VOGU-3710 file (C-alpha; in Angstrom, 3 decimals, decimal comma):
1> xxxxxxxxxx> 284,391/122,089/81,524  282,118/121,422/84,235  278,511/119,769/83,430  275,939/118,809/86,340  272,708/117,105/85,823  270,219/117,268/89,136  266,641/116,130/89,289  265,508/119,215/91,714  261,958/117,997/92,253  260,240/121,395/92,282
11> xxxxxxxxxx> 262,378/124,275/91,329  259,981/126,669/93,474  260,288/124,581/96,657  264,137/124,305/96,219  265,185/128,029/94,929  267,241/128,640/97,771  269,112/125,545/97,744  269,594/125,626/93,912  270,656/128,794/93,992  273,383/128,425/96,751
21> xxxxxxxxxx> 274,506/125,278/95,150  275,103/126,911/91,634  276,843/129,853/93,270  279,171/127,460/95,269  279,890/124,766/92,391  279,832/127,147/89,300  278,997/124,482/86,918  279,534/125,409/82,861  276,331/123,685/82,264  273,714/122,289/84,435
31> xxxxxxxxxx> 271,070/120,323/83,291  267,844/120,518/85,736  264,891/117,636/85,694  261,402/117,623/87,508  261,289/121,387/87,500  257,564/121,347/87,867  257,125/125,014/86,774  255,834/126,540/83,380  258,868/128,746/82,436  256,881/132,042/83,718
41> xxxxxxxxxx> 257,014/130,318/87,022  260,485/129,914/87,356  261,859/131,856/90,628  263,850/135,198/89,752  266,433/133,853/91,846  267,027/131,601/89,090  265,662/133,055/86,022  267,309/136,089/86,690  270,511/134,382/87,756  273,995/136,561/86,123
51> xxxxxxxxxx> 276,453/134,545/84,210  274,099/132,121/82,529  271,439/131,702/79,634  268,659/129,836/80,405  266,686/127,258/78,340  263,350/125,792/79,513  260,711/123,337/78,638  258,610/124,145/81,383  255,609/122,230/82,515  253,094/123,443/79,842
61> xxxxxxxxxx> 251,260/120,012/79,471  250,302/119,204/83,039  250,738/121,998/85,391  253,309/121,662/88,167  254,463/118,248/86,797  257,744/117,271/84,801  259,634/120,115/83,090  263,283/120,134/82,197  266,035/123,141/81,646  269,651/123,876/80,834
71> xxxxxxxxxx> 271,629/126,606/82,256  274,752/127,520/80,253  277,553/129,756/81,697  277,944/132,711/79,499  281,791/132,550/79,639  281,971/128,817/77,937  282,723/129,649/74,365  280,050/127,586/72,421  279,429/129,742/69,581  275,892/129,180/67,683
81> xxxxxxxxxx> 274,314/127,253/70,376  270,558/125,897/69,092  268,103/124,869/71,764  265,597/122,117/70,573  262,779/120,324/71,918  262,705/117,454/69,846  259,508/116,111/68,053  259,247/112,847/70,220  259,282/114,896/73,315  256,460/113,859/75,941
91> xxxxxxxxxx> 255,374/115,870/79,013  257,958/118,232/78,701  260,817/115,664/79,541  263,476/116,411/77,007  265,669/119,567/76,150  268,653/119,562/73,733  271,610/122,222/73,183  273,423/121,675/69,976  276,869/123,515/70,837  280,119/123,825/68,946
101> xxxxxxxxxx> 281,737/120,766/70,572  278,808/118,324/71,257  275,170/117,918/71,346  273,623/117,753/74,908  270,695/115,986/75,500  268,908/116,484/78,725  266,256/113,979/79,988  263,608/113,288/82,460  262,459/109,419/81,512  259,288/108,644/82,431
111> xxxxxxxxxx> 258,719/106,669/85,722  256,096/104,443/83,931  254,421/102,853/87,079  250,724/102,373/85,173  250,700/99,850/82,223  249,987/102,904/79,779  253,037/104,575/81,258  255,344/102,345/81,058  254,627/101,590/77,383  255,230/105,342/76,759
121> xxxxxxxxxx> 258,244/104,951/79,053  259,671/102,422/76,440  258,741/104,169/73,442  260,292/107,228/74,446  263,282/105,486/75,154  263,672/104,038/71,463  262,735/107,328/70,334  265,565/108,759/72,455  267,921/106,135/70,955  266,915/106,550/67,439
131> xxxxxxxxxx> 267,523/110,536/67,646  271,041/109,925/69,177  271,810/107,394/66,498  270,917/110,100/63,812  273,346/112,519/65,756  276,184/110,144/65,682  275,701/109,025/62,067  276,015/112,520/61,172  279,380/113,075/62,898  278,232/114,695/66,209
141> xxxxxxxxxx> 279,764/113,893/69,517  276,959/113,453/72,214  276,273/113,716/75,782  272,868/112,702/76,996  272,211/113,255/80,793  269,623/113,174/83,235  267,290/111,033/85,477  266,721/107,953/83,438  264,324/106,079/86,001  266,127/102,998/85,512
151> xxxxxxxxxx> 268,907/101,200/87,601  270,760/99,423/84,739  272,440/96,727/86,586  272,067/95,216/90,084  274,910/97,044/91,191  273,090/100,064/90,648  270,451/99,301/93,473  270,650/98,647/96,799  270,004/94,990/97,471  266,933/95,915/99,935
161> xxxxxxxxxx> 265,395/97,721/96,754  266,332/95,250/94,355  262,684/93,717/93,843  261,998/91,404/90,907  259,512/92,811/88,428  259,612/96,414/90,178  259,452/99,280/87,620  262,951/100,719/87,173  264,374/97,263/87,135  262,798/95,341/84,428
171> xxxxxxxxxx> 264,425/93,503/81,533  262,722/95,636/79,210  264,128/99,000/80,907  267,491/97,514/81,252  267,559/96,226/77,739  266,761/100,129/76,642  269,777/101,256/78,272  272,154/98,342/76,930  271,028/99,545/73,294  271,738/103,315/74,070
181> xxxxxxxxxx> 275,258/101,977/75,036  275,320/99,589/72,168  274,488/102,588/69,599  277,643/104,201/70,886  277,343/105,695/74,164  279,541/104,905/77,335  278,060/105,156/80,983  280,780/107,006/82,208  280,134/107,118/85,796  280,272/103,469/86,025
191> xxxxxxxxxx> 283,151/103,285/83,501  284,910/105,368/86,141  283,842/103,659/89,151  283,573/100,125/87,795  283,093/98,489/91,427  281,466/100,741/93,272  278,510/99,097/94,721  277,187/102,290/96,906  277,245/104,958/94,117  273,456/106,054/94,199
201> xxxxxxxxxx> 271,899/109,333/93,171  268,360/108,932/94,230  266,827/107,663/97,440  263,480/106,804/98,860  261,919/109,681/101,131  261,159/107,244/103,894  263,820/107,379/106,897  266,611/106,093/107,174  266,990/105,344/103,344  269,202/108,116/102,616
211> xxxxxxxxxx> 271,009/107,760/105,982  271,756/104,350/105,276  272,414/104,542/101,686  269,516/102,483/100,599  269,347/104,135/97,056  269,426/103,684/93,312  271,574/104,773/90,596  269,364/106,286/88,052  270,942/109,889/87,464  273,636/109,113/84,833
221> xxxxxxxxxx> 275,709/110,897/82,044  276,065/108,746/78,853  278,863/110,178/76,274  280,004/109,246/72,954  283,355/107,895/72,798  285,528/110,924/71,844  284,073/112,816/74,711  284,098/109,946/77,115  288,014/109,888/76,673  288,180/113,433/77,675
231> xxxxxxxxxx> 286,521/113,154/80,935  288,771/113,671/83,978  286,133/113,673/87,085  282,570/111,907/87,448  281,343/112,159/90,687  278,053/112,817/92,902  277,510/115,440/95,285  276,413/113,512/98,571  276,480/116,481/100,709  273,687/118,304/98,718
241> xxxxxxxxxx> 270,587/116,968/100,330  267,494/119,550/99,492  266,034/116,927/96,632  265,611/113,448/97,031  268,125/113,199/94,137  271,761/113,979/94,271  273,587/116,342/91,415  275,986/114,418/89,324  278,778/116,189/88,163  281,237/115,719/85,461
251> xxxxxxxx> 284,422/117,436/84,344  285,892/117,229/80,813  289,339/118,596/79,423  288,049/120,407/76,494  290,231/123,029/74,600  289,043/126,591/74,077  285,848/126,173/76,161  286,404/129,070/78,327
//
C-alpha cells in the first residue's frame, strides 16, 4: 500500500500538477493539506478523478484558507470505511478515515504566528494527542500524517533556518511531538533515515532556498508500532516542486489491501 501526504498550497492553483502527480504515482491513499477551497470549489480534474473516493474537510470556516482532504483508491480493499471530522477540529484542519486495517488521521497543524494562534496550536496538538490515545487504547492501529508545522529536532531544519524562539522550533512545540511519540507513535521517516541531515519537505519561497536545500522537515508520518514494522519505503519526492512542500511517500506491506 502506497500512502502519500502533500501540502498542496492551493488545490485550484495546482490542479494540473496534482492530477499529473496522482496519475504518475498512483497512490492508494493521498492526504492533502492547505486545499484552500470549499468542497464545491474543488476542480473537476480532481473531484471527478476516476478510481478514487474523495473525502473533504474544505474551507468553510474561512474562504480560501486551510482545508484538508483524503483520496482513497477504489482498488484498496478497506471495507466499511468511515469518514470523520473530529470534534476538536479547527479551521478545517483535520480529516479521519477509519479503515479495516487502521485509522488514518490527516492534519494541517496551525502555524501559530500570533500569540493567540500559537495557543490554539498547542491546544490543538494536545487534543490530537488525546484523540490518538483513545484510538490506541481501543486497540486501533493509527497513522498520523500531514503538515505538522514543527521541526521536531535540530536535524530537521537547516542550520540557516534554526533561529532560537522561531515558531515551529520552540520547546513547547517540540514537546508536543515528544508527547505524540510517547503515546505510542513512531516518526517513521526519521526512524528509517536516522542520520539524514538534509531530509527536508518545505522550503521558504525566497530564492535560492529550495535550490540550496535550506529547508525544514515538517511534513511527517507517525505510525503505531505494528504498522511501523510493516513500512518498506519512506521517502520525499524532491522532483515535485509545484508547491512549497514536497510530497512525502510511505509504502507498507499489508496483506489483502489490494
